[in-house]
C-alpha positions in Angstrom: 96.4 90.2 -50.5 99.9 90.8 -52.4 99.3 92.5 -55.9 101.6 91.9 -58.7 102.9 94.3 -60.8 104.7 93.7 -64.2 106.7 95.8 -65.3 107.7 95.7 -69.1 110.0 98.7 -70.5 113.2 97.5 -73.0 114.7 100.1 -70.7 116.2 98.3 -67.3 117.1 101.7 -66.0 113.5 102.9 -66.1 112.1 99.1 -64.7 114.5 99.7 -61.7 113.1 102.9 -61.1 109.6 101.8 -61.2 110.5 99.0 -59.0 112.3 101.2 -56.4 108.9 103.6 -56.6 106.6 101.0 -56.1 108.6 99.1 -53.2 109.2 102.2 -51.2 106.2 104.8 -51.8 103.3 102.2 -52.0 102.4 101.1 -48.5 100.3 97.8 -50.2 102.3 94.4 -50.2 103.4 94.2 -54.1 105.7 92.0 -55.9 107.3 93.5 -59.0 108.3 91.1 -62.3 109.9 92.8 -65.0 110.0 92.2 -68.9 112.5 93.5 -71.3 110.1 93.4 -74.6 106.7 92.7 -75.3 107.0 88.9 -76.1 108.7 88.3 -72.7 105.8 90.5 -70.7 103.1 88.0 -72.2 105.5 85.5 -71.0 105.4 86.6 -67.6 101.7 87.7 -67.8 100.7 84.2 -68.1 103.4 83.0 -65.2 102.3 85.4 -62.9 98.9 86.4 -63.5 99.9 90.2 -62.6 97.0 92.9 -61.5 98.6 95.8 -62.8 100.6 96.1 -65.8 103.1 99.1 -67.3 103.6 98.3 -70.5 106.3 100.7 -72.5 104.4 101.2 -76.0 108.0 101.1 -78.0 109.9 98.0 -77.5 112.1 95.6 -79.6 110.1 92.5 -81.2 106.5 92.9 -80.4 105.6 96.1 -79.3 103.6 97.5 -76.2 100.1 98.1 -78.7 100.7 94.3 -79.6 101.8 92.9 -76.3 98.3 94.6 -74.4 96.0 93.3 -77.5 97.4 90.0 -76.8 97.7 89.8 -72.6 94.0 91.7 -72.3 92.5 88.5 -74.2 94.7 86.4 -71.3 94.4 88.7 -68.4 90.6 90.7 -69.2 90.4 92.0 -65.1 94.0 93.4 -65.5 94.9 97.3 -65.0 96.7 98.4 -67.6 99.3 101.6 -67.9 100.8 102.6 -70.7 103.9 104.4 -70.7 105.2 106.7 -73.5 107.6 109.2 -74.4 105.8 112.1 -75.7 106.6 111.8 -79.2 104.4 108.5 -79.6 101.4 110.2 -77.5 98.7 109.1 -80.4 100.0 105.3 -79.3 99.2 106.0 -75.9 95.7 107.6 -76.9 94.8 104.6 -79.1 96.2 102.2 -76.4 93.5 103.8 -74.0 91.1 102.6 -76.3 91.9 99.0 -76.9 91.2 99.4 -72.5 94.1 100.7 -70.8 93.3 102.2 -67.7 95.9 105.2 -67.7 98.8 106.2 -69.2 102.1 108.2 -67.9 104.6 110.1 -69.8 108.3 109.9 -69.4 110.0 111.2 -67.3 107.1 110.7 -64.6 107.6 111.9 -61.5 107.3 109.5 -58.5 104.3 111.1 -56.8 102.4 110.9 -59.9 103.5 107.0 -60.2 102.8 106.5 -56.1 99.7 107.7 -56.6 98.7 105.7 -59.9 99.8 102.8 -58.4 97.5 103.4 -55.0 94.5 104.4 -57.3 94.3 101.1 -59.5 94.5 99.2 -56.5 92.0 100.8 -54.6 89.7 100.2 -57.8 91.2 96.2 -57.8 89.6 96.2 -53.9 86.4 97.8 -55.0 85.6 95.3 -57.9 86.6 92.4 -55.7 84.4 93.3 -53.1 81.7 93.9 -55.6 82.7 90.1 -57.1 82.5 89.1 -53.7 79.3 90.5 -52.6 77.7 89.4 -56.2 79.0 85.7 -55.6 77.7 85.6 -52.3 73.9 86.7 -53.7 74.1 84.2 -56.0 74.7 81.4 -53.4 72.0 82.5 -51.4 70.0 82.3 -54.5 71.0 79.0 -55.8 70.2 78.2 -51.8 66.9 79.0 -51.7 65.9 78.3 -55.6 65.0 74.5 -53.5 62.4 76.0 -51.5 61.0 78.6 -54.3 60.5 75.6 -56.8 58.6 73.2 -53.7 56.7 76.6 -53.2 55.6 77.2 -57.1 54.9 73.3 -56.9 52.6 73.5 -53.7 50.6 76.2 -55.1 50.4 74.5 -58.2 48.5 71.9 -56.6 46.5 73.6 -54.3 45.1 76.6 -55.9 47.0 78.9 -53.6 47.8 81.8 -55.6 46.3 83.4 -58.9 47.4 82.5 -62.5 49.1 85.5 -62.3 51.2 85.2 -59.4 52.5 81.7 -60.4 53.5 82.9 -63.7 55.2 85.3 -61.8 57.3 82.5 -59.9 57.5 80.2 -62.8 59.5 83.7 -64.8 62.0 84.1 -61.6 62.9 80.7 -62.2 62.9 80.8 -66.3 60.4 78.1 -66.2 57.4 78.4 -68.6 54.2 76.5 -67.7 53.2 75.7 -71.0 53.3 71.4 -72.3 53.8 69.7 -68.6 52.5 66.8 -67.1 52.7 66.1 -62.8 54.2 62.5 -61.7 53.2 61.7 -58.1 55.2 59.8 -57.1 52.9 57.6 -53.8 54.4 55.9 -50.9 51.5 54.8 -48.5 52.1 54.9 -44.6 55.9 55.9 -45.6 55.9 58.8 -43.4 59.3 57.1 -41.7 61.2 57.1 -45.1 60.1 60.8 -46.3 63.2 62.0 -46.3 64.8 58.9 -48.3 62.2 59.5 -50.8 63.1 63.4 -51.2 66.7 63.2 -51.4 66.4 60.0 -54.0 64.0 62.7 -55.7 65.8 66.3 -55.6 69.2 63.8 -56.7 67.3 62.5 -59.5 66.3 66.0 -60.9 69.6 66.9 -60.8 71.1 64.2 -62.8 68.1 65.0 -65.4 69.3 67.8 -65.8 72.8 67.2 -66.0 72.4 64.9 -68.7 69.6 66.7 -70.7 71.4 70.5 -70.3 68.6 72.2 -68.8 66.6 72.4 -65.2 63.0 72.1 -66.0 61.9 70.2 -63.1 60.1 71.6 -60.2 58.9 69.0 -56.9 56.9 69.4 -53.9 58.1 68.3 -50.4 56.5 64.9 -49.2 53.1 65.7 -48.6 50.0 63.3 -47.7 51.9 60.3 -48.7 53.3 61.4 -52.0 55.4 63.6 -53.8 54.5 65.7 -57.0 56.6 66.4 -60.0 56.1 68.8 -62.8 58.0 68.3 -66.0 57.8 70.3 -68.9 58.6 70.4 -72.1 62.1 70.9 -74.2 60.9 73.4 -77.0 61.4 70.7 -79.6 58.5 68.6 -77.9 56.2 71.2 -77.3 53.9 69.4 -79.9 54.7 66.3 -79.1 52.7 65.0 -75.9 54.2 61.7 -76.9 57.6 62.5 -75.5 57.5 64.5 -72.4 55.0 61.3 -71.0 58.0 58.9 -72.5 60.4 61.2 -70.4 58.4 61.0 -67.6 57.7 57.2 -67.6 61.5 57.2 -67.8 62.0 59.3 -65.0 59.5 57.0 -63.0 61.3 54.0 -63.9 64.4 55.3 -62.9 63.0 57.0 -59.6 61.1 53.5 -58.8 64.7 51.9 -59.4 66.5 53.5 -56.8 63.4 53.5 -54.2 63.6 49.5 -54.6 67.4 50.0 -54.1 66.9 52.5 -50.4 63.7 51.3 -49.2 63.3 48.0 -50.6 60.5 47.2 -48.0 57.9 49.7 -49.2 56.0 49.5 -52.4 56.6 52.9 -53.9 53.5 53.8 -56.5 53.9 56.0 -59.6 51.0 58.0 -61.5 52.1 60.3 -64.9 49.2 62.5 -65.7 48.8 64.1 -69.6 50.3 66.7 -70.9 48.4 70.3 -70.5 49.1 73.8 -70.7 49.2 76.2 -68.3 48.5 76.8 -64.4 44.8 75.4 -65.1 46.1 72.4 -67.0 49.2 71.7 -64.4 46.4 71.2 -61.7 44.3 69.0 -63.9 47.7 66.8 -64.3 48.3 66.1 -60.9 44.4 65.5 -60.2 45.2 62.6 -63.2 48.4 61.3 -62.0 47.0 61.1 -58.6 44.4 58.9 -59.9 47.0 57.0 -61.8 49.0 56.3 -58.4 46.5 54.7 -56.7 45.5 52.4 -60.0 49.3 51.5 -60.4 48.8 47.7 -59.7 51.1 46.4 -62.1 54.9 44.6 -61.5 55.9 48.0 -62.7 54.2 50.1 -60.2 54.6 53.4 -62.5 50.8 53.8 -64.1 50.0 56.6 -67.2 46.9 58.3 -66.9 45.8 57.8 -70.4 46.3 54.0 -70.6 43.4 53.6 -68.1 42.0 56.6 -69.3 41.3 54.7 -72.6 40.1 51.6 -70.6 37.3 53.1 -69.1 34.1 53.7 -71.2 33.1 56.7 -68.9 35.2 60.1 -68.7 37.6 59.2 -65.5 37.9 62.2 -63.3 34.5 63.4 -64.1 33.1 65.4 -60.7 34.9 68.5 -59.7 34.4 67.4 -55.6 36.0 64.5 -56.8 38.9 66.2 -58.1 39.6 68.2 -55.1 38.6 65.9 -51.9 41.8 64.6 -52.2 43.4 67.8 -52.7 42.2 69.9 -50.0 43.4 66.9 -48.1 46.3 67.3 -48.7 46.9 71.2 -48.1 45.5 71.0 -45.1 48.4 68.6 -43.7 50.9 70.7 -46.0 49.6 73.8 -43.6 49.9 71.6 -40.5 53.2 70.2 -41.0 54.7 74.0 -42.1 53.5 75.5 -39.1 55.0 72.7 -36.8 58.0 72.1 -38.3 58.5 76.1 -37.8 57.6 75.8 -34.6 60.2 72.9 -34.1 62.7 74.7 -36.1 62.8 77.4 -33.6 62.7 75.7 -30.4 65.7 73.9 -31.5 67.4 77.4 -32.3 66.2 78.8 -28.8 67.6 75.6 -26.8 70.7 75.6 -28.9 71.2 79.5 -27.9 70.6 79.2 -24.5 73.0 76.7 -24.0 75.9 78.7 -26.1 75.1 82.3 -25.5 78.1 82.2 -23.1 80.5 82.5 -26.4 80.5 84.0 -29.6 77.5 82.6 -31.3 76.9 83.6 -34.8 73.5 83.1 -37.0 74.9 80.9 -39.4 76.0 78.7 -36.8 72.2 78.6 -35.6 71.0 78.1 -38.9 73.5 75.4 -39.8 72.6 73.5 -36.7 68.8 73.6 -37.3 70.1 72.4 -41.3 68.4 75.4 -42.8 69.7 78.7 -45.0 70.6 81.3 -42.7 68.8 83.8 -45.0 65.6 82.1 -44.8 66.7 81.5 -40.9 66.8 84.8 -39.8 63.6 85.8 -41.1 61.5 82.7 -39.6 63.6 83.6 -36.5 62.3 87.3 -36.6 58.8 86.1 -37.4 58.5 83.6 -34.9 60.4 85.5 -31.9 59.4 89.2 -32.4 63.4 90.1 -32.4 66.3 89.7 -34.4 68.7 87.5 -34.0 71.4 89.6 -32.3 68.4 91.8 -30.4 67.6 88.2 -29.0 71.1 87.1 -28.0 71.8 90.6 -26.4 68.6 90.5 -24.6 69.5 86.8 -23.3 72.7 87.9 -21.7 71.9 91.3 -20.3 69.0 89.0 -18.6 71.5 86.7 -17.6 74.0 89.1 -16.4 71.4 91.2 -14.1 71.0 87.6 -12.3 75.1 87.1 -11.5 75.1 90.3 -10.6 72.4 89.1 -7.3 76.3 87.5 -6.6 78.4 90.9 -4.6 81.8 88.3 -4.4 81.4 88.7 -8.5 83.0 91.2 -10.0 81.5 93.5 -13.0 84.5 92.1 -15.0 84.0 88.2 -14.1 80.6 88.5 -14.9 81.2 90.2 -18.6 83.3 87.5 -19.3 80.2 84.9 -18.0 77.8 86.0 -20.6 79.3 86.2 -23.3 81.5 89.6 -24.3 85.2 89.5 -24.0 85.2 93.5 -23.6 84.1 94.8 -20.3 83.6 98.6 -21.9 81.6 97.1 -24.7 79.6 95.1 -22.3 78.9 98.6 -20.3 78.0 100.2 -23.7 75.8 97.6 -24.4 74.1 97.1 -20.8 73.7 101.2 -20.5 71.9 100.6 -24.4 69.0 98.2 -22.9 68.1 98.6 -19.2 68.9 102.3 -19.2 71.8 102.0 -16.7 75.5 101.2 -16.4 76.6 98.1 -14.6 77.7 99.6 -11.6 74.7 101.9 -10.9 72.1 98.8 -11.6 73.9 96.5 -9.0 74.1 99.6 -6.6 70.4 99.6 -6.3 70.2 95.7 -5.8 
């Protein structure tokens, strides 16, 4: 990485001296930019975006402190070093309070300046590594977010966890389970279209989150011929159940139109439950939405439970057994489907490894092949095989190497390359670690 260093000083000789010290005594790649006054420093900083800035305090026009304040607004991550004569020492102390990393007093010796530049570069490298690590962590969280939302939706409809566990999951999503309703999207005998339906649901929810400026939607995978969405009320609409139901109707109508365009041969039916509170309310709204989806027979194929509830002289869904019959069947199919998907995924991964173990093979590549997040794939892989990804690859390669050793015409070096290792010495160390013997000792016993 090239580190840009701005030297701002009204004395050309001082700037040249700093350039020479940095060029000759700092071994990291650097580019030195010069400025003769504070205003020039501000202009050069806006153009070159320096990582480190040496700023003389006393310069004509805009002085170093004023330039520091202005550049700090522009480049908050830059490292500032104040350069001062002894009589301006109080100014340097003020600059440190303003955010300067350090100061040097003229005339400073070469070793002091070089050591300071190296220390600041080391700080920059540590900060950049921390930023990359944080970015990677946030990316992994974003990739896992749909899985967490889907898990919460499944648990809400299946009573698979107690209320405190569900509230904890909701809290991690910054989602309050207060004032929400369920929307069930039913696709009878639509197994072959499940992926299309899931895509349409996710795209619509992302669009709705963007339009309304908040993400208060969760959805389940396709289970037992339907998908369930939970929509939560905005803060301003907490006491307005009709506002949430109207929003649910709008989302449902939009989703219905999309489904008509992508899968016109299938009749999608959508049921909307009433607005209820808390975990128990979420389940009740789900039951109502399931019931409404089976009653959606008008031309729009969208039915609100409250509409049919008003038409019935008897309470609908009065029997607890009636509530749970459909749900229990759905959950049974969810569990079977999940197990089958996991087995199929691992089988596909193992098959891919068997075909490609002879070359460099990264976990990320195999995870992408089976369309999974690398973190989640790593966890599931170990659960299913009992080994980490690296240990599994190593075992496969060593077993293949042992088979090749039966061919006396092949050298150990050739076998090393055949099983995916580019360094014979490293291959030998790995072989001994796994088998307890060196490759040559193992071959001599055959």
